[in-house]
C-alpha positions as CSV (number, residue, x, y, z in Angstrom):
1,M,57.4,134.5,31.1
2,S,57.5,131.0,29.7
3,L,54.3,129.0,29.3
4,F,56.0,126.3,31.4
5,H,57.4,128.6,34.2
6,N,56.0,126.4,37.0
7,I,57.7,123.3,35.7
8,N,61.1,124.6,36.9
9,R,60.0,123.8,40.5
10,Y,60.0,120.1,39.6
11,A,62.2,119.6,36.5
12,I,65.7,120.8,36.5
13,G,67.6,121.6,33.3
14,F,64.6,121.4,31.0
15,D,64.2,125.1,30.3
16,H,65.6,124.9,26.8
17,L,63.3,121.9,26.0
18,M,60.2,123.8,27.1
19,D,61.2,126.9,25.2
20,H,61.8,124.8,22.1
21,M,58.3,123.2,22.4
22,V,56.7,126.7,22.8
23,S,58.6,128.1,19.8
24,L,57.6,125.1,17.6
25,H,53.9,125.6,18.5
26,K,54.2,129.4,17.9
27,N,55.9,128.9,14.5
28,D,53.1,126.5,13.4
29,S,50.4,129.0,14.6
30,L,52.0,132.1,13.1
31,T,52.9,130.6,9.7
32,G,49.5,128.9,9.3
33,N,51.4,125.6,9.0
34,D,48.3,123.6,9.9
35,Y,48.2,121.8,6.5
36,P,47.9,118.9,6.2
37,P,46.1,118.1,9.4
38,Y,47.8,115.5,11.5
39,D,47.4,113.4,14.7
40,I,50.0,112.1,17.0
41,V,49.0,108.9,18.7
42,K,50.7,107.2,21.7
43,E,50.3,103.4,21.1
44,G,52.3,102.2,24.1
45,D,54.9,103.2,26.6
46,N,57.5,103.8,23.9
47,D,55.5,103.6,20.6
48,Y,54.0,106.5,18.7
49,R,52.4,107.1,15.3
50,I,52.1,110.3,13.4
51,E,49.1,110.3,11.0
52,L,48.8,112.9,8.2
53,A,45.6,113.4,6.2
54,V,46.9,113.6,2.7
55,A,43.8,113.1,0.5
56,G,44.4,113.6,-3.1
57,F,48.1,112.6,-3.0
58,K,49.6,109.5,-4.5
59,K,52.2,107.5,-2.6
60,D,55.0,108.5,-5.0
61,E,54.2,112.2,-4.4
62,L,55.2,111.9,-0.7
63,K,58.7,111.9,0.8
64,I,59.9,111.2,4.4
65,N,63.3,112.2,5.6
66,L,65.1,111.9,9.0
67,K,68.1,114.1,9.7
68,D,69.5,115.4,12.9
69,N,66.5,114.4,15.0
70,Y,64.1,116.2,12.6
71,L,61.5,114.1,10.8
72,T,60.4,115.9,7.6
73,I,57.4,114.9,5.5
74,E,57.0,116.5,2.1
75,G,54.1,116.3,-0.4
76,E,54.4,117.5,-4.0
77,S,51.2,117.0,-5.9
78,N,51.9,116.5,-9.6
79,S,48.4,115.5,-10.7
80,K,45.3,117.5,-11.5
81,N,43.2,114.4,-10.9
82,S,40.6,115.5,-13.5
83,N,40.4,116.9,-17.0
84,G,37.0,118.3,-16.4
85,E,35.8,121.7,-15.1
86,Y,35.4,121.9,-11.4
87,L,32.1,123.1,-10.1
88,H,33.3,123.0,-6.6
89,K,37.0,122.3,-5.6
90,N,37.8,122.0,-1.9
91,I,40.3,119.1,-1.7
92,A,43.6,120.7,-1.0
93,R,46.3,119.2,-3.1
94,R,48.9,121.9,-2.4
95,S,52.5,121.1,-1.7
96,F,53.6,121.0,1.9
97,I,56.5,120.4,4.2
98,K,55.8,119.3,7.8
99,S,58.6,118.9,10.3
100,F,58.7,117.2,13.7
101,S,61.5,117.4,16.2
102,L,62.2,114.0,17.6
103,A,63.9,113.3,21.0
104,D,67.1,111.4,21.1
105,N,66.7,107.6,20.8
106,V,63.4,108.0,18.8
107,E,63.6,105.9,15.6
108,V,61.3,105.7,12.6
109,E,60.1,102.1,12.4
110,D,58.1,102.3,9.2
111,A,55.6,104.2,7.2
112,T,52.3,103.2,5.6
113,F,49.9,104.9,3.2
114,E,46.3,103.8,3.1
115,D,42.9,105.5,2.5
116,G,44.5,109.0,2.2
117,V,46.3,108.7,5.5
118,L,50.1,108.6,5.8
119,A,51.1,106.9,9.0
120,V,54.7,107.0,10.4
121,S,55.5,104.7,13.3
122,L,58.1,105.8,15.8
123,K,59.7,103.9,18.7
124,H,61.5,105.5,21.6
125,N,64.4,103.1,22.4
126,I,65.6,103.9,25.9
127,P,69.1,102.6,26.5
128,E,69.6,100.5,29.6
129,E,71.7,103.2,31.3
130,Q,68.8,105.7,31.0
131,R,66.1,103.4,32.3
132,P,64.8,104.0,35.9
133,K,66.8,102.3,38.6
134,E,66.2,102.0,42.3
135,I,68.8,103.7,44.5
136,V,69.7,101.8,47.6
137,I,69.8,103.8,50.8
138,H,72.8,102.9,53.0
């Protein structure tokens, strides 16, 4: 039984969407794909921001790609950041690939990198024909 089985009483035709969301969550949990940690922030009705904690990475070691409604963020650390012997090493600088499935009409506005946090700004541009409209009763 789907995690969202009760939603079918109110939302018609969204079964595949809910199953997709559940499978994305399961894949992240099963593969241990929780690195790097990230936040998703809703900044307004149609504005979002994904923030990834990428301490130890340099700007040129990060790549962002958008293809077929999938936003992919990759990090490939080339530097060792020290020539000395580590007495304690806990800052993860391992390579990663993090993917996010974006809805139709969601566009990447820009990306910034500051204080070890990569922020990707997104905007959901809803076309006029998809915006809510009042139906006149005759």
